[in-house]
C-alpha positions as CSV (number, residue, x, y, z in Angstrom):
1,X,-0.4,-16.7,-41.1
2,X,-1.8,-13.2,-41.4
3,X,-2.7,-11.5,-38.2
4,X,-6.1,-10.0,-37.9
5,X,-6.8,-6.3,-37.5
6,X,-8.1,-7.0,-34.0
7,X,-4.6,-8.2,-33.0
8,X,-2.9,-5.1,-34.2
9,X,-5.6,-3.0,-32.6
10,X,-5.1,-4.8,-29.3
11,X,-1.3,-4.3,-29.5
12,X,-1.8,-0.6,-30.3
13,X,-4.2,-0.2,-27.4
14,X,-1.8,-1.9,-24.9
15,X,1.1,0.3,-26.2
16,X,-1.0,3.4,-25.7
17,X,-2.1,2.3,-22.3
18,X,1.5,1.6,-21.1
19,X,2.7,4.9,-22.6
20,X,-0.2,6.7,-20.9
21,X,1.0,5.2,-17.6
22,X,4.8,5.4,-18.0
23,X,5.4,8.5,-20.1
24,X,4.7,11.1,-17.3
25,X,7.0,9.1,-15.0
26,X,9.7,9.1,-17.6
27,X,9.4,12.8,-18.2
28,X,9.5,13.6,-14.5
29,X,12.5,11.3,-14.0
30,X,14.3,12.7,-17.0
31,X,13.9,16.3,-15.8
32,X,15.8,15.4,-12.7
33,X,19.0,14.8,-14.8
34,X,18.6,17.9,-17.1
35,X,20.7,20.9,-16.3
36,X,17.9,23.5,-16.4
37,X,16.5,25.7,-13.7
38,X,12.9,24.8,-14.6
39,X,11.9,21.1,-14.7
40,X,11.9,20.0,-18.4
41,X,13.3,17.4,-20.7
42,X,13.3,19.6,-23.8
43,X,15.6,21.2,-24.8
44,X,18.2,19.0,-23.2
45,X,21.1,21.1,-22.0
46,X,23.4,18.7,-20.2
47,X,23.2,15.6,-18.0
48,X,23.8,16.4,-14.3
49,X,23.3,15.1,-10.8
50,X,23.3,18.6,-9.5
51,X,19.7,18.5,-8.4
52,X,20.2,15.4,-6.3
53,X,23.0,17.1,-4.5
54,X,20.9,20.2,-3.9
55,X,18.1,18.0,-2.7
56,X,20.4,16.4,-0.2
57,X,21.4,19.9,1.1
58,X,17.9,21.2,1.3
59,X,17.1,21.0,5.1
60,X,13.5,21.9,4.7
61,X,12.9,19.2,2.2
62,X,14.8,16.6,4.3
63,X,12.7,17.4,7.3
64,X,9.6,17.0,5.1
65,X,10.9,13.6,3.9
66,X,11.6,12.5,7.5
67,X,8.1,13.5,8.6
68,X,6.6,11.7,5.6
69,X,8.6,8.5,6.4
70,X,7.5,8.6,10.0
71,X,3.9,9.1,8.8
72,X,4.1,6.2,6.4
73,X,5.6,3.8,9.0
74,X,3.1,4.9,11.6
75,X,0.2,4.4,9.2
76,X,1.4,1.0,8.2
77,X,1.9,-0.2,11.8
78,X,-1.5,1.1,12.8
79,X,-3.7,0.4,9.8
80,X,-2.6,-3.2,9.0
81,X,-3.6,-4.8,12.4
82,X,-6.8,-2.6,12.5
83,X,-7.8,-3.6,9.0
84,X,-6.9,-7.2,9.5
85,X,-8.9,-7.5,12.7
86,X,-11.8,-5.6,11.1
87,X,-11.8,-8.1,8.2
88,X,-11.9,-11.1,10.5
89,X,-14.7,-9.6,12.6
90,X,-16.7,-8.8,9.5
91,X,-16.1,-12.2,8.0
92,X,-17.5,-13.8,11.2
93,X,-20.6,-11.5,11.3
94,X,-23.8,-12.8,9.8
95,X,-27.2,-11.4,9.0
96,X,-28.3,-7.8,8.6
97,X,-25.6,-6.6,11.0
98,X,-22.9,-7.6,8.5
99,X,-24.2,-5.2,5.9
100,X,-24.4,-2.4,8.5
101,X,-20.9,-3.1,9.8
102,X,-19.6,-3.3,6.2
103,X,-21.1,0.1,5.4
104,X,-19.6,1.7,8.5
105,X,-16.1,0.2,8.0
106,X,-16.0,1.4,4.3
107,X,-17.4,4.8,5.0
108,X,-13.9,6.5,5.3
109,X,-13.1,5.4,1.7
110,X,-16.3,7.0,0.4
111,X,-15.9,10.1,2.4
112,X,-13.9,13.0,0.8
113,X,-10.4,13.1,2.3
114,X,-10.8,16.8,3.1
115,X,-13.8,16.0,5.2
116,X,-11.8,13.2,7.0
117,X,-9.0,15.7,7.6
118,X,-11.3,18.4,9.1
119,X,-13.1,15.7,11.2
120,X,-9.7,14.4,12.4
121,X,-8.6,17.9,13.5
122,X,-11.9,18.6,15.3
123,X,-12.2,15.3,17.1
124,X,-8.6,14.8,18.3
125,X,-8.3,18.4,19.3
126,X,-11.4,17.8,21.4
127,X,-9.5,15.1,23.4
128,X,-6.4,17.4,23.7
129,X,-4.3,15.7,21.1
130,X,-2.1,18.4,19.4
131,X,-1.9,18.7,15.7
132,X,1.2,17.1,14.2
133,X,2.5,13.9,12.7
134,X,0.7,11.8,15.4
135,X,-2.7,13.3,14.7
136,X,-2.0,13.0,10.9
137,X,-1.1,9.3,11.4
138,X,-4.4,8.7,13.1
139,X,-6.4,10.5,10.4
140,X,-4.7,8.8,7.5
141,X,-4.9,5.4,9.2
142,X,-8.7,5.7,9.4
143,X,-8.8,5.7,5.6
144,X,-6.1,3.2,4.9
145,X,-7.4,0.7,7.4
146,X,-10.5,0.3,5.3
147,X,-8.4,-0.5,2.2
148,X,-6.5,-3.1,4.2
149,X,-9.8,-4.5,5.5
150,X,-11.1,-5.0,1.9
151,X,-7.9,-6.8,0.8
152,X,-7.8,-9.1,3.8
153,X,-11.6,-9.7,3.5
154,X,-11.1,-10.8,-0.2
155,X,-8.5,-13.3,0.9
156,X,-10.7,-14.6,3.6
157,X,-13.2,-15.7,1.0
158,X,-10.8,-18.5,0.0
159,X,-10.2,-19.6,3.5
160,X,-11.3,-23.2,4.2
161,X,-13.3,-23.2,7.4
162,X,-12.8,-26.9,7.7
163,X,-9.2,-26.2,8.6
164,X,-10.4,-24.0,11.5
165,X,-12.8,-26.7,12.7
166,X,-10.2,-29.4,12.4
167,X,-7.7,-27.4,14.5
168,X,-10.3,-26.8,17.2
169,X,-11.2,-30.5,17.2
170,X,-7.6,-31.4,17.7
171,X,-7.5,-29.2,20.8
172,X,-6.1,-25.9,19.5
173,X,-7.2,-22.7,21.2
174,X,-8.8,-19.9,19.4
175,X,-5.6,-17.9,19.6
176,X,-3.6,-20.9,18.1
177,X,-6.2,-21.2,15.3
178,X,-5.8,-17.4,14.6
179,X,-2.0,-17.4,14.6
180,X,-1.1,-20.8,13.2
181,X,-4.0,-21.4,10.7
182,X,-5.7,-18.2,9.7
183,X,-2.9,-15.6,9.7
184,X,-0.5,-17.8,7.5
185,X,-3.3,-18.0,4.9
186,X,-3.8,-14.2,5.2
187,X,-0.1,-13.4,4.9
188,X,-0.1,-12.4,1.2
189,X,-3.1,-10.1,1.6
190,X,-1.5,-8.6,4.8
191,X,1.8,-8.0,2.9
192,X,0.0,-6.3,0.0
193,X,-2.0,-4.2,2.5
194,X,1.2,-3.1,4.3
195,X,2.8,-2.1,1.0
196,X,-0.3,-0.1,-0.1
197,X,-0.6,1.5,3.3
198,X,3.0,2.7,3.2
199,X,2.8,4.0,-0.4
200,X,-0.6,5.7,0.2
201,X,0.7,7.4,3.3
202,X,3.6,8.8,1.3
203,X,1.2,10.6,-1.1
204,X,-1.4,11.7,1.5
205,X,-2.3,15.3,1.1
206,X,-5.8,16.3,2.3
207,X,-5.6,14.9,5.8
208,X,-2.0,16.2,6.5
209,X,-3.2,19.6,5.2
210,X,-5.5,20.0,8.2
211,X,-4.0,17.8,10.9
212,X,-0.2,18.4,10.4
213,X,0.1,21.5,12.6
214,X,3.5,23.0,12.0
215,X,4.9,19.7,10.6
216,X,5.5,19.5,6.9
217,X,5.2,16.4,4.7
218,X,6.6,16.0,1.2
219,X,3.2,16.6,-0.5
220,X,2.6,19.8,1.5
221,X,6.2,20.9,0.7
222,X,5.6,20.4,-3.0
223,X,2.3,22.2,-2.9
224,X,3.9,25.2,-1.2
225,X,6.8,25.2,-3.7
226,X,4.4,25.4,-6.6
227,X,3.4,28.8,-5.6
228,X,6.9,30.2,-5.7
229,X,8.3,28.0,-8.5
230,X,9.2,24.3,-8.6
231,X,12.9,23.4,-9.1
232,X,14.2,20.0,-10.4
233,X,14.9,19.1,-6.8
234,X,11.3,17.9,-6.7
235,X,12.0,15.7,-9.7
236,X,15.1,14.3,-8.0
237,X,12.9,13.4,-5.0
238,X,10.3,11.9,-7.4
239,X,12.9,9.6,-8.9
240,X,13.8,8.3,-5.5
241,X,10.1,7.7,-4.6
242,X,9.5,6.0,-7.9
243,X,12.5,3.7,-7.3
244,X,11.1,2.9,-3.8
245,X,7.7,2.0,-5.3
246,X,9.3,-0.2,-8.0
247,X,11.5,-1.9,-5.4
248,X,8.5,-2.6,-3.2
249,X,6.6,-4.1,-6.2
250,X,9.5,-6.3,-7.2
251,X,10.1,-7.4,-3.6
252,X,6.4,-8.4,-3.3
253,X,6.4,-10.3,-6.6
254,X,9.5,-12.2,-5.6
255,X,7.9,-13.1,-2.3
256,X,4.6,-14.1,-3.9
257,X,6.4,-16.4,-6.3
258,X,8.3,-18.0,-3.5
259,X,5.1,-18.5,-1.5
260,X,3.4,-20.0,-4.6
261,X,6.3,-22.5,-5.1
262,X,6.3,-23.4,-1.4
263,X,2.5,-24.0,-1.5
264,X,2.8,-26.1,-4.6
265,X,5.5,-28.2,-2.9
266,X,3.4,-28.7,0.2
267,X,0.4,-29.7,-1.9
268,X,2.6,-32.2,-3.8
269,X,3.9,-33.7,-0.5
270,X,0.4,-33.9,0.9
271,X,-0.8,-35.6,-2.3
272,X,2.1,-38.0,-2.3
273,X,1.4,-38.9,1.4
274,X,-2.3,-39.5,0.5
275,X,-1.4,-41.8,-2.3
276,X,1.1,-43.7,-0.2
277,X,-1.6,-44.1,2.5
278,X,-4.1,-45.5,-0.1
279,X,-1.4,-48.0,-1.1
280,X,-0.7,-48.9,2.5
281,X,2.9,-47.7,2.3
282,X,2.5,-45.0,4.9
283,X,3.8,-46.0,8.4
284,X,2.6,-44.1,11.4
């Protein structure tokens, strides 16, 4: 059977789209293994791991990596509970106040990051918090928390309130309903929010630019190196960061599939129990 032109057009579009996404990453990664002083993949001189070795010996870069990891972990630990709590509060709010609360909670996303960075510096300095990684964590978390809130809020739309009411009727406390009924349902969204928070914190630039003080993150280090000339050490670091992102995505997908299989199994058991009860075969 002949394929239509629309099929080939769609295949070509998908190929171009994937190439548009992956080609820059492949070029960046390839330059990390090329033995040239300036990052490039053409002409290819020789394959080498020299730039990875130099990266491991670059103390300034390693300090920047350490600061970035501390920032990412801090942002994740701070933004996930804040965003989750905000989503639950917003989901339980009704009327006109819900629209106002939603606008206030999403304002950090719509505000330019540079403005958030300046505001973070002015506000926290006003309460005697010194500029540094801690202040940067607070500033970045104010933005990332809103992303986490939106993810959890979307998941809450599929939450069956009947489960909450049933748990309360059976004598569960509000805390037990939250921890044993609602949070297990929100776990996939919370996991995605944590992964996004970590990865977004790794690439944060505008807020650290104003709030970092003397501390240096990877993005700030790369920006400073652009002025004096970038070496393939940055490409070597990019390869590692890409691998971390890919590993995070693969780990999440494996966890999601396992959770889906577990949910299908539980639904099957519940359906079997219901059918057995209808036949009078279920003994209490």
